[in-house]
C-alpha positions in Angstrom: 11.5 17.3 4.1 9.6 15.6 1.3 11.5 12.5 0.1 11.0 9.4 -1.9 13.9 7.7 -0.2 13.7 4.5 1.8 16.1 3.3 4.4 17.5 0.4 2.3 17.7 -2.9 4.1 18.3 -6.5 3.0 17.0 -9.2 5.3 18.4 -12.7 5.2 16.4 -15.7 3.9 14.5 -17.9 6.2 15.2 -20.8 3.8 11.5 -21.1 3.1 8.5 -19.1 1.9 7.2 -16.8 4.6 3.6 -17.6 3.4 3.5 -21.3 2.7 6.8 -22.6 4.1 7.8 -24.3 0.9 11.6 -24.4 0.2 11.2 -24.6 -3.6 11.4 -21.9 -6.2 12.1 -19.1 -3.8 12.4 -15.5 -4.9 13.1 -12.0 -3.4 10.2 -10.7 -1.3 10.0 -6.9 -1.2 8.7 -5.6 2.1 7.9 -2.3 0.3 6.7 -3.4 -3.2 8.9 -2.0 -6.0 5.8 -0.1 -7.3 5.8 1.9 -4.0 9.6 2.3 -3.7 11.6 5.3 -4.7 15.2 5.5 -3.9 16.3 2.4 -2.0 14.8 -1.0 -1.4 13.7 -3.1 1.6 13.4 -6.9 0.9 13.8 -10.4 2.3 16.2 -12.5 0.2 14.5 -15.6 -1.1 11.5 -14.6 1.1 8.6 -16.1 -0.8 8.0 -18.8 -3.5 6.9 -17.7 -6.9 3.4 -19.2 -6.5 2.7 -17.0 -3.4 4.4 -14.0 -4.9 2.3 -14.3 -8.1 -0.9 -14.8 -6.1 -0.4 -11.6 -4.2 0.6 -9.7 -7.3 -2.3 -10.8 -9.4 -5.1 -10.7 -6.8 -4.5 -7.4 -4.9 -1.1 -5.8 -5.6 -1.3 -5.1 -9.3 -5.0 -4.0 -9.1 -4.2 -1.5 -6.4 -1.1 -0.3 -8.2 -3.1 0.3 -11.3 -6.0 2.0 -9.5 -5.7 3.7 -6.1 -1.9 4.1 -6.2 -1.5 4.9 -9.9 -1.5 8.7 -9.8 0.7 9.0 -6.8 3.2 6.4 -8.1 3.6 8.3 -11.3 3.7 11.8 -9.8 6.4 10.7 -7.4 8.3 8.9 -10.2 8.4 5.6 -8.2 10.0 2.5 -9.5 8.5 0.5 -12.4 9.4 -3.0 -13.6 11.2 -2.8 -17.0 10.5 -5.3 -19.7 13.8 -5.4 -21.6 15.1 -2.0 -22.5 11.7 -0.5 -23.4 10.2 2.0 -21.0 6.7 3.2 -21.7 5.5 6.7 -20.9 3.8 7.2 -17.5 0.1 7.4 -18.3 -2.2 9.2 -15.9 -5.9 8.8 -15.6 -7.8 10.9 -18.1 -9.0 14.4 -17.1 -11.6 16.9 -18.1 -11.2 20.6 -18.7 -15.0 21.3 -18.7 -16.8 22.8 -15.7 -19.6 20.3 -16.0 -19.9 16.9 -17.4 -22.6 14.9 -19.2 -24.6 12.4 -17.3 -22.1 9.7 -16.2 -19.2 12.0 -17.3 -17.5 9.3 -19.3 -17.4 11.2 -22.6 -15.8 14.3 -20.9 -12.7 12.6 -19.5 -10.6 12.6 -22.6 -7.7 14.8 -21.8 -4.2 13.5 -21.0 -2.1 15.4 -18.5 1.6 14.4 -17.9 2.4 13.5 -14.3 4.4 16.7 -13.7 1.4 18.8 -14.5 -1.3 16.6 -13.0 -3.1 18.0 -9.8 -0.7 16.8 -7.1 -3.1 15.0 -4.7 -3.2 11.5 -3.3 -6.7 10.3 -2.5 -7.2 7.4 -0.1 -9.8 5.7 2.1 -9.9 6.7 5.8 -11.0 3.8 8.0 -12.0 3.1 11.6 -9.6 0.9 13.6 -9.4 -2.8 12.6 -12.2 -4.9 13.9 -10.0 -7.1 16.0 -8.7 -4.0 17.9 -12.2 -2.8 18.9 -14.1 -6.1 19.2 -16.2 -5.5 16.1 -16.6 -8.0 13.3 -15.9 -6.2 10.1 -16.2 -9.3 7.9 -19.0 -7.5 5.9 -16.7 -4.6 5.1 -15.8 -1.2 6.5 -18.4 0.5 8.8 -18.1 3.8 7.0 -16.4 5.3 4.0 -14.5 8.5 4.1 -12.0 9.8 1.6 -8.8 11.6 2.6 -6.9 14.0 0.3 -3.2 14.6 0.6 -1.6 17.5 -1.2 1.9 16.4 -2.3 3.2 19.9 -2.7 5.0 19.1 -6.0 6.3 21.8 -8.3 4.8 22.1 -11.8 2.5 24.1 -14.0 -1.1 23.1 -13.4 -4.2 23.6 -15.5 -6.4 26.5 -14.2 -9.5 24.3 -14.1 -9.4 20.5 -14.4 -11.5 17.6 -13.1 -9.8 14.2 -12.6 -11.0 10.8 -11.5 -9.5 7.4 -11.1 -10.8 4.0 -9.8 -10.4 3.1 -6.2 -10.7 -0.5 -5.1 -12.1 -0.9 -1.6 -9.9 -3.4 0.2 -7.2 -3.5 -2.4 -4.8 -1.0 -0.9 -5.5 -2.4 2.5 -4.4 -5.8 1.4 -1.2 -4.3 0.1 -0.7 -2.6 3.5 -1.4 -5.8 5.3 1.2 -7.7 3.3 3.8 -4.9 3.9 3.2 -5.0 7.6 3.4 -8.8 7.8 6.6 -8.9 5.8 8.2 -6.2 7.9 7.1 -7.9 11.2 8.6 -11.3 10.4 11.7 -9.8 8.8 12.4 -7.8 12.0 11.3 -10.4 14.6 11.3 -13.8 12.9 8.7 -16.3 11.7 8.1 -17.7 15.2 7.7 -14.4 17.1 3.9 -14.1 16.6 0.9 -16.2 15.8 0.3 -15.0 12.3 -1.9 -17.8 11.0 -5.0 -15.7 10.5 -3.1 -12.9 8.8 -1.4 -15.3 6.5 -4.7 -16.9 5.6 -5.9 -13.5 4.6 -2.9 -12.8 2.5 -3.2 -16.1 0.8 -6.9 -15.9 0.0 -8.2 -18.4 2.5 -10.3 -15.7 4.2 -11.8 -12.4 3.1 -12.1 -10.0 6.0 -9.3 -7.5 5.6 -11.0 -4.8 7.7 -10.7 -7.1 10.8 -7.0 -6.7 10.4 -6.4 -3.3 8.8 -7.8 0.1 9.7 -6.9 3.5 11.0 -4.7 3.8 14.1 -6.3 3.0 17.4 -4.4 5.9 19.0 -3.5 9.1 17.1 0.3 9.8 17.2 2.7 12.3 15.8 5.1 10.2 13.7 8.5 11.1 12.1 8.3 12.3 8.4 11.8 11.5 7.2 11.3 8.6 4.8 8.9 7.6 2.0 7.3 4.9 4.2 7.8 4.0 7.8 6.9 1.0 10.1 6.4 0.8 13.8 5.5 -2.0 16.2 2.8 -1.4 18.8 1.2 -3.5 21.5 -2.6 -3.3 21.9 -3.5 -5.5 24.9 -3.2 -9.1 23.5 -2.4 -8.0 20.0 0.8 -7.0 18.3 0.2 -4.5 15.6 2.3 -2.6 13.0 1.7 1.0 12.0 2.3 1.5 8.3 2.9 5.2 7.5 2.5 5.5 3.8 4.1 8.4 2.0 5.3 9.5 5.5 7.6 12.4 4.3 4.5 13.9 2.5 2.3 13.6 5.6 0.4 10.6 4.3 -2.1 8.3 6.0 -1.3 5.9 8.8 -2.7 2.3 8.8 -2.6 -0.1 11.8 -2.4 -3.8 10.9 -3.1 -6.6 13.4 -0.2 -9.1 13.1 -1.2 -11.5 15.8 -0.5 -12.5 19.4 3.0 -13.0 20.7 4.1 -16.6 21.1 
């Protein structure tokens, strides 16, 4: 059932940016960023202005795509932006074939492994539920750090013994997930359905407490695994949330994002 396909959908424009409400210089807003898309696209036509789009890309999307999401993006052969007709090879984080490394290990990670032969695992942070759902202020960061490991089950010839490492940016992937959830929520229900002011402030850099909005699911559920990523609305007392099931068809992690209160 593993698939990199999305259920393609084009949402109509609101006639203004969904982040700052300007009507000038609008561009397509991908609900699922291209860097996390396989076959198919989900986007809002003229959904955001270039200024807001560039802010998100530079401040949290691009850093997360080049760190936490880099190996899984390349192993699953997800989309990349092309500059002209030139396509550069997919470069994975360097690996080591030694059983032990020197202090710090930097000198030992010198081996390049192509994506099809790289150890097929996706590593991610596992979080407690968002602070707003449990009445805990998580402005200072996550309460605990746990790492989850997802085996992608991809075919290929693997080295018998290899050590890999890649950077993980605490809060970066969670910001990407928060933006995906927000874009999907307003695309599905409209800009006036929820009070999203706090979440928009987070996405636009006017506040810095992502773990009050993004965390693990409040209630464990068995979700469908038919698409690359899936979204679901949930109601948690006064809050409307969105479950974002990343890499769903591979059994990936579920995040719950607090969208806001219904109007």
